[in-house]
N, C-alpha and C positions, 0 to 999 in steps of 0.2 A: 338755396334760395336766400338764406339768411345773409350771406355776404352781399348779394345784389341789393336786397332790401335795405340793409343798414347803410350801404354806400349811397344809395339814392336818397335815403332819409337825411343823411348828413348834408347832401347837396341842397335838397329842397327846404331844409329847415331854415336856411338863410334867405331863400327866395331871391337869388341874385338875378335880377331882371331889369330891363328897362321897358316901360310900357310901349313905347313906339316900336322897338325892335320886335317884341312879341306880337303886337297887333299886326305887323306886316307879315308874320309867318304863320298865323293861325291856320291849322288844317293843311298846311303845305306838305308836300312829299319831301321831307327833309330828314336830316339826322335826328334820331330820337333823343339825343342828349341835348339839353338846353345850352345856350350860349350865354354866359354871364358877363355883366358889365359893371355892376355896382352892388354893394351889400345893403340889404334892407332887412330890418328886424320884422318877422312876421306879425308880431304884436302891434306894430304901427303901420304895417304896409297896407292893410285893407281899409283905406280911408275913402273909397269910392266904389260904386257898383262896377265900374269899368275894371278895376283891379281884381275884384272878386271873380268876375267872369274870366279874366286872364288866367287865374289860378284854376278855375273850374274846367276850362277847355283843354288844359295840358294833357290829361289822360285820353281825351278824344282825338287829339292830334296823333298820338301813338296808335290808337285804334284805326284812324284813317290811313296811316302809313302802312300798317300791317295788312289792311284789306284793299288798299287802293291800287295795287298792282296785280290784279287778277289775271291768270291763275298762277303767276310766278311769285306770289307773295308768301310771307311766312305763315299766313293763316289759311291759305287755300291750295298751295302747291301739292300737298300730300293727298288732297282729294282728287286731283286731276291726273298728275303724272304717274300715279300708281294704278290707274284704272284703265278701262277699255275705251276711253274717249280721246285723250290727248297724250302725246309723247314728245320728247325732245330727242330725235334720233341722232345718231352719229352721221354727219354729212362729210365723209372723207376727212375726218379729223376735226371739222368744225363742230363745236358743242359737245365733243366727247368728254373733255375736261376730266380725264382720268376715270371715266365711268360714272361721274357724279349723277347725271340725269338718268342714265339707263339703270343705275342701281334701284331707282324708284320703280321703273317700268317692269323690271325683272324680279322685283321684290327681294332685292338683296339688302335686307334690313339688318343692322347690327349696331349695338350701342357705340362702338368705337369708330364706325364708318361715318364719313362725312355725308350728311343728308339733310333734307329739310326737316326731319324730326328734331334735329338739334336747334334749328332756327325757330321751329314752332314752339319748343319748350321755352326758349328764351323770350319769344314774343309774348306768349300768354303770361308768363311769370312776371315780366317787367310791366305788362299792362295792369296786372293786379296791384303791384307795388305802387304804380303811379296813381291808380284810382284811390287806393286807401290813403295815400299820402295827401292827395287833394282833399279828400273827405275830412280827414283829421284836421288839416289846417283851417278849412272853412268852418267846420263845426266848432272849433276851439276859439278862433280869433275873429270871426265875422259877427258884427252886431247888425242883423238884418233890419231891425226896427230903426236904428239910428241912421242907417243908410237909405231908409225909405223904400225898401223893396216891397213889392206887392204882397198881399197876404198869401201864404202858402208857398212862397218862393223857396224858403229854406228847406222845407220837407221835400219839395219837388227836386231841388238841386241835389240834395244828399241821396235821395232815392234813385235818381238817375245814375249816380255814380255806383250805387249798389247793384243796379241792373247791369252796368258795364262789367263789374266784378263777376256777376253771375254768368254773363256771356263768356268771359274768359274761362271760368271754371267748367262751364258746359263744354267748351271747346277742348279743354284738357281731358275731361271725362270721355269724350268721344274718341280722342286720339290715343290717350295713354291709360285710361282707367282712373282709379282713385289716385289723388295727389294730395300733398300737404295742404291743409286748409288754414288760412290766416284770416283774421278779422282786424288786424292792425299791423303796421310795419314795425312795431316795437316788440313783437313776440320772438321768442327764441326759435331756433331751427326745429322743425317738426319732421316726424316720419310721415309716410303716406297714409292718408285715410283710406278706408275701404271704398269700394265702388258705391255701396249703398249710402255711406256717410256723405260722399261727394255729391251723389244724386240729391239727397235730402237737403244738403247745404244750398245747392243751386235752387231747388224748388222753394225753399223757405225765403231766400232772398227775393225771388221774383214775386211770390205771393204777398210778401210783406210790402213790397214797393208798389205793386200794380195800382192799388186804389188811389194813391196820392199823386200819380203821374197825370200830366195833361192828356186830353184826348185830341186827336187830330181832327180838325174841322174840314169839311169838304172844300177842296181847292187850296188848302193851306200848303205853302211851299215846303218842300223837304229841305231841312238844313242839318240833318244828322242827329238832331236831339232825340232823346228817348221818350216815347209816349206810352200810353197804355197798350197800344197795338204792338209795339216792340216787345214789351214784357210778356204779353199774352202769346205772341208768336214764338218767343224763346221757350215758354212753357210747352207749347205744342211740339217743338223739336225735342224737348226732354222726354215728354210722354210718348211721342211717336217711336222713339228708339229705345224705350225703357227695357224691352225684352233683350236687346243686345247689351244694354248697360248693366242691368241688375237682374236679368233673367225673369222679369215679371212683366207680362204684357199689360199695357195700359191704353189700348186702342179705343176703348169705350170712353175713357176720360178725355183722350185726345180729340175724338170726334165731337164731343160736346163743346169743347173749347173752340174748335175750328168753326163750328156753326155759330157760336157767339160772335166771333170775329167777323164772319161773313155777314151776319145780321146787323153789324154796326155797333155792337155793345161797347166796343173798345176804341171807337173812332170811325170816321167816315172813309171807307175804302171802296173801290170799284175796279173791275177789270178794264184794262185799256182796250181800245178798239184796234190798235195795231202795234207791232213790236217797236216801231220807231218812237212811239210815245214813252215806252219803258226805258229804252237804252239811248235814245237820240238826244239832240240838242234841246235844251230847256226842259229836260225830263224831271226837274225838281217840281214841276207842276202836276206830274202824273199821279192820279188817284190810286194807282195800283201799288205804288211804292210805300212800303211800311217803314223801311229803314234804308238809307243810302248814304254813301260817302259823298259829301259835297265837293264839287270841283268847279270853281268859278274862273275860267279863262286863265290869265297869267297870274292871278292872285293866289290860286290854289292849283298847282300843277300836279294834281293827282290824276293818274290815268289808268286805263284798263289793262295796259301791259301787253295785251294780245297783238295789237297792230305792230308794235315795235319788235317784239320777240319772235313773231311768227312770219312776217311778210318777207318776200324775196327782196334781195338787195336793191333791185331797181323798181320796186313797187312805187316809190316816190314819183317816178316818171308817169306811171299809170294813173296815180292820184292827182297829177299835175300840182304837186306840192313838194318842192325841193327840200323843205325843212322837215319832212316826215322821216323819222328814223326807221330803219328796216334791217334787222339782224339775222333774218332767215333761220330761225331755230325751230320753234314748236309747230306741230301740225296735228291734224286729226289722225287717229288710228285708222289705217286704210281699209277700204271696202273691197279692193280688187287685188288679185295676185299679180305676179310679174307678167302673166299672159293675158291679163284683163278679165279673168274669171272671178266670180263673186264669192266673197266670204260670207255674205249675208245669208242667214238661215232661210232655206226654202226658196231662194232667188233662182231664176233661170240662169243658164250658163254658169253652173256652179264650179267653184274651185274644188280641188281634191278634198279639202276639209272646209266645212262651213261651221260657223259659230253662232250660238244663241246670242252672245254678247258682242259688243263692238259694232263696226261698220256704221258709225254715226251718220256720215254724209249720205249713204245709201238709204238710210231709214227716213230721210225727209222725202216726201212725195215730190215729184218733179214740178208740180204746179204750186207747191208751197212758196209763198212770196219770200220767205226767208232764204230759200235755196238759190235765189238769184245772186249773181256776183255783186259784190259791194260796188256802188258807184255813187259819188256825190253829185247831186243834181242842182246845187245852188240854193241860196237862201235857207240854209239849214235843213234842206230836204235831201234824203238819200234813199237808196233801195238796196236790198240784199244784205246778207251777213257772212258771205263766204268769198274766197278767191279760188277759182277752179278753171282749168282750161287756159287758153291763151288770153292774156290780160290786155285787151285793146279797148281803150276808152275813146269813143268817137264823139267829138265836140264840134260845134259849128265852125270854129276857127281852125282846128287842127285835130290830129289823132295822137293820143298819148298811149304808149305801149310799154309794157315791161319787157326789157330785153336783157340778154346776157352780156356780160362785159368780157367774156373769154377767159376769165381767170379760173374757171372751174370746168364743169362738164360740157358746156355748150358754147359754141363759137360766138365771138363778139357780134352783136347786132341781131342774133337770132331772137325772135319773139318766144319767150319761154312759156311753156304750157304747164300749169300746175296740175299734177295728176293725183288721182285717189289711190296711189300706190306708193310704197316705200321700197324701192328696189333700184338696182343698176340698170338703167334703160338706155343711156346714151350710146350711140353707135360707136364702134371702134373707129379710130382715125389713124391714118398713117402719119408718122412723124415728119415734120418739115425738113427740107434740105437747107443747110446753112453754110455760110462761108467760114473761114478760119477764125473770124472774130465773133461768131455766133449770130450774125445777122441773117434773118430769113431771106432765102433766095426764091424759093418756090414752096408751095404748100398745097395740100390736098383739100379740095372743097367741091361739094356737089358732084362727087364721083369723078373728079378729074384733077390733074395737077394744074396750078395756075401761078403766074407771076404777077398778076394784077394786084396793085395796092397791097403789097405784103405787109403784114402787121409789124409794128415796131417792137412787139413783145419778143424778147430773146428767150430761147429755150434755156432751161436750167439743167441741173444735173440729170443726165439721161435715166438714172435710177430713181429719180424723184420728180418726174415730170408731172405737171399739173394742168388742169383745165383742158383747153382746146388741143393741146399736144399730147395728151395722155391716151393710152389705150385702156379700155375697160377691162378690169380684172375678172372677166367672166360674168355671166348673168347671175346675179345673186339677189336675194331679197331678205328683208328682215330689218330690225331696228338698227343694226350695225352697218347697213348698206344703203343709206339714203343719198340721193343726189341733190343738186341745188333746187330742183323743181319737185321733189318728192313731197306728197301730202297736200291735202286741201287745207287752206288757211282760214282761221276764224276771225271775223271782223265784227264780232258782236258788241264788244265794249268800246267806248271812246271812239266813235266814228270820226274819221279825219276829213276835214274839208279841203277844198283846193287852196292854192296859194292866195287867191284873191280874198278868201274868207278865213284866212288862217287865224284871225283874231278870235274866232270861235272854237279853236282847236280843243281846248280843255274845258269847254262848257259842259259836256255831258257828265252827270253824276254817275257813280258806280253803284248799281243796286246791290243791296245785301239781303234784304228780305222783301218779298213782294206777295201780293194777295194770291197769285196763282199757286204759290207754294202751299198756302193754306187750303186752297180748293183741291189740289192734287192729294194733299195729305188726307183730307176728308174722304176723297174718292178711294184711297187705299184702305182707309178704315172701314168704309162701306164694303169694299171687296172682301176684306178679311172677315166681315160679319155675315157674308153671304149675299149681300145686295149688289150683285155685279151690274145689274141694269142701272141702278142709281149711280154707281161709280162711273159707268160708261157715259151717262148723261152729263155728269159734271165735267169730265175730260173733253167730251165733244163740244160742249158749250165754249170751251177755251179754244179748241182747235179751229173752229170755224172762222176765227179772225185772220187766219193765215191763208185764206183762199178767196179769190174774187168770185168764184163760183161755188159749186158743191164740193165738199170734202170728198175726195175719191176713195178714202180709206178710213172711215170713222171707226171708232172703237166699238166692236160688236158687244151685245149684251152678255154673251158667253165667253168673254175674253179670258186669257190665262195670265199667269204671273209674268211670263216673258213679254207679253204685249205691254203690261203695266210698267215693267222695267224699261222697255223701249220708249214709252211716253215720258217717263222721268228723264231719260237720256236726251231726247231731242228738245224737250221744253227747257231744260236747265243746262244745256251743253255749255261747259266752261264756267259755270257759276259757283263751283266749289262745293259740290255736295255728292258727287258720284260715288266715291268710296263708301260713304255712310249708307247710301241706298243699297249698295251691294252687300255690305256687312249685315244690314237689317234683314235681307233676304237670304243670308248664308251663301252668297255667291262669290265673295271676294277671294276666298282661298280654294273653293271647291270647283270653280268653273274656269275653263280656258278661254282665251280670246287670241286674236292674231299675234303670233310670235311670243305668246305668253302661255305656256302650259299651266294647268291647274297646279297650285302649290301642293295639294294633297292633304289628307286628314291630319297628318303629323305636323303640319304647319298652320293649324287653326289659330295658333297664337299670333300669327301675322295680322289678325283682325285688330290688333293694337300694336302701336309702334314701340320700339325700344326706348327706355329711359336713356337719354344720352350719357355716355361715360363721363363727360365733363360735369354734368349735373350730379352724378353719383360721387364723383371725386370731391365736389364742393360741399356735399352734404352726405356724410357717412351714414345717416339714418335712412336714406332712400334705398329701397329694395328694387332690384330690376324686375321687369315684367317676366312672368313665367315663360320659359322657352328660350330666352335670350341669354 
């Protein structure tokens, strides 16, 4: 870490910026390295409030970039792709990438293996370096009184940066355990602190900063700043998982803090009436959001990542938005086997093996408003947060459908049905007859040979045929055998409008912490304290917003830990916390889910990720995590 810190310190010491260029890129999803145009002495640079804010927001730009591409980002991918809710399967070579993504799903963790643990280490450590650098420059060079800042601005600004540091160190503790602790960018390289020391460091930063931070007022727009609610919520996360971090349960302390947040002691927050208020257009006004990555149209092109990385190639047609990117990668862990039987524990029509974990789509009730297919309704209104089945969007003027282009498993023009399965399901096809030049003469379609409108697509090497002209290599299922339509797709973040309203495309902010997390945390604390009825009431009060009528399956007063884990799964699907919940309940390595056998007791060390070999090579004082 010393090399990265000193390198960045050397760059930022001269503050090579132009105000206009930085102002245009604040909080944009861009390269984390600044672009420099002219040299400015920091001692003379801070001659206006505007320039102080330019320096102050630089670490937040990094934070926004690290969190703004959920769940394929540096700070959330490890929570999702290693768990029972989301995967990036191999789609006949698409997204295999040498096993990069499936290494996460199958828990093939190793210090020298390329994985998101390397990106996560770099992301958190650079975030800390950026925050300390900004704090040191502002603390040393800014005369708040001369620049006529309001009273308390200095303390608030510096303490918001300290909370940002605390956030990164909490993240490191959660993923790696104890890490080197720095309070300045001028310190020499350090060895790893203990888990307890790292825990105490985070706790002290948050408790010190909290009283000086502003409180959110009711209706105040979310702009990414750190308030008392943010600091208190991070303390909740620290205490909630203390048993996993330092082997000391702190559920009582956690519950007390949760109740204070809910009571409004740290700012005005309230549960949203519908999920679109939380994730949809203009959600910066939502009273449920405690912390969110701001994203304002073309000015801040930070996006949720899920639409682009998960949707079928032709989803742009279904959305009636040609500009929508669709790379057909991620999907939900499936609920059904290759024969349509259910993996969900206790479900009728059971698969040969059922699992307590996973099957996220099946765990949503059929009448749940979230389970509808995503469809933009116009004027920033939309419904649903999934893509499942045949994607046909009926509009007054025309019908928009997601169809195959013929380059993969399904014939060109076929309306593709997204299935809750990850398997080879496409029917076998006879190869076309071609002339000596490779032009198609006749081909098999709908159970017969036809010469009508033969495609212009020419067959390729018979040993490497693709798409329409391929024969299925047997009926197989598993993360290695996905087709172009395999898996339900999640459209929870960054809903995409139609082409007519495309100016609103990047309007939705990306939630990071919301009040429902605090409510569910309090519910689990009550559950662990024996108050299951109180816990059920809290969860059911949230669940009711997802139904136009009665909730068909409310949490019963005598529910068990599996139902609690299911409630965490469906409420926070794709929000970057699943692995932590499984670790807290000792399920991450001890339980199996679809195509993922339990790691076994000898792999309990997988609850933490390996320290990347690149980090150890750069700092010979770093010790690897036990087991790696």
